[in-house]
N, C-alpha and C positions, 0 to 999 in steps of 0.2 A: 593291144595285144594281152596286154598283161589283165583285163576282162578275160584268156584264155583260164584263168586258174580256175574260177566262180566257176568252169562248163570241166573241172574232169582233171584239168594238163596241167602236171605237177609242176611247180612252181619254177626249180631249176632247170627242168626243162623249159618252158618258159623265156627265161634265163640267159640263160643259152641260144638261143635262135637270138635275143634279142641284141646279142654279145656278135653272134656272128653279120649280122644287118647294119654293126655300128660300131669300126673297130676302137675308136676313142672312147669308147664307154668307160667309167668303171665301177666297180661296189658302191664307195661311195652316191654316187649317179641313179645307180640302177635301186638303191636305199630309196633317194629323193621319191620315187619316179612311185617306186609303192605307195609310200605313205597319202603322194598325192591323188594315185588313184584310187585308194580302199582308205580315205580320210579315219573310217573308225578302228583301224588297228591302231593298236599302242606300240612305241616308241621302241618297245624289247624287238617288233619281225622286223625293222627297220636294223636296231643294231645284228642279226642273225646277216639280213644278205652282209651287213660290211664285212661276217665273217668268214662269208660262205668264202671257196677255195676256187673259187670261180677261174675262166679261161685266162692262163697266162699267171697264177698263183700254185703255191708250190708245199704251201698251209693253210688249214681252216676246214670249214664244215663241210664235209663230205653234201651229194647231194641229198643221199637218202637221209642222213642225218637235215640240214633244212628240211628239205620236205616232210619230213614229220615232225617236228617244233613250229611248223608253221601249221597246220592242219587246223590245230587244237585253239588256235589263237586267234585265227580269221573265223573260229564258231564259235570263240567267246567275246569275238567283236561283234558277232548276229549279225556273221554270211555264213547265209545255205550255201555248205559246198561240198559237192560227194568225196568218197575219198577219190584222192588223186591217185590219178595210173602214171605209171612212164610212159 
């Protein structure tokens, strides 16, 4: 499912769908999955996911902030991604 990010789907949208499919998912595990899937990403991307205000959290990065911060990291890491749509 994470490969959808490279097709233009916003990471926050993909992440929320993962949380909906797996109620035991955590931001930490999601960050690990992102790093495993996209090995060229730096650790900052994983840390952003950790600090994202995912389902059940009351504090953290908003969806728009997370998506906006991840886009240049993906591109700087050599991934060709279009602007993400919500």
